[in-house]
Residue, then its C-alpha position, 0 to 999 in steps of 0.5 A: m225519956v227515962a220511961i221510954v228507955i225502961a219500956y224498951v229494955f224491960g218491954p214484953n219483947v225482950s226475949e224475942r229481941y235478944a233471940s233474934s240477934s244476929h250477933g255473936e257471943a259477947g256482942d261481936p257483930s262480925i260473928a254470925t250465929n245463923y246456925v241450923q243446929t248445934c252439935n256437941l263434937l265430943a258426942g260424935p262427928c258432925g256433918w252437913d251439906s251446903k252448896g254442893a260441898h260436904w263437911k264432916v267435923e270430928l273432935l277427939e280427946l287425946d291425953d292430959d299432960g298436966d297442962g290441959t287436955e289436948y284435942q285433935l280436930s279433923i275436918e273433911t270437906s270437898e271445898k278447898p278453903e284458903r288459909f283454913l282456920a278453926v277459931l275457938r270462942g268461949e260459948s259459956m263465957y268470953m275468954g277471947e278468940y284462939p285461931v287454930p290453923m288447919k293443915e291439909t293432911s290428905d286430899g280434902v282432910y284437914q287436921a290440927r291439935f290444940t289445948a283449949p284454955l281454961c278459966t282459973v275460977d271455973s274448971t268447966m268451959i263450953w267452947r264453940i268452933d267457927l270455921q274460917s277461910a282466909q279471914a272470913p267465916i265459912p258461909s256454908q257452916q250450918t252447924k254450931l260446933t261446941f265441946e265442953a273442956k274440963g279442968h282438973 
């Protein structure tokens, strides 16, 4: 029995088994990771079209007031999400989930300001932003949205 478990865990298809997983980081099965591409939001805006809707996401670094860098997230879309949230999830290490409520500032433009938490051991953290409408993931999000937060 032990030999079967060892063969399964250390068998030749280990990388394929983990790469094909549809689970999110830190083993959360409710978070799909079926992204078409990855985009570093601090390198510039990201966009995609899906089901007749256009999405454009932009993240700006504002200032560091001593409590960490503040960011402004702007999302432009032709969809009308209900109770629209951007959820921060640790990509480089699990540090919980942080919902960021998006506020509609003009027709189809949503914005929020936030400060990303930082680990006290490692001052650099990669975050992923997943979009939600009500309490469900936005099914049209085709791009993994990431950014690197740096501490002092």
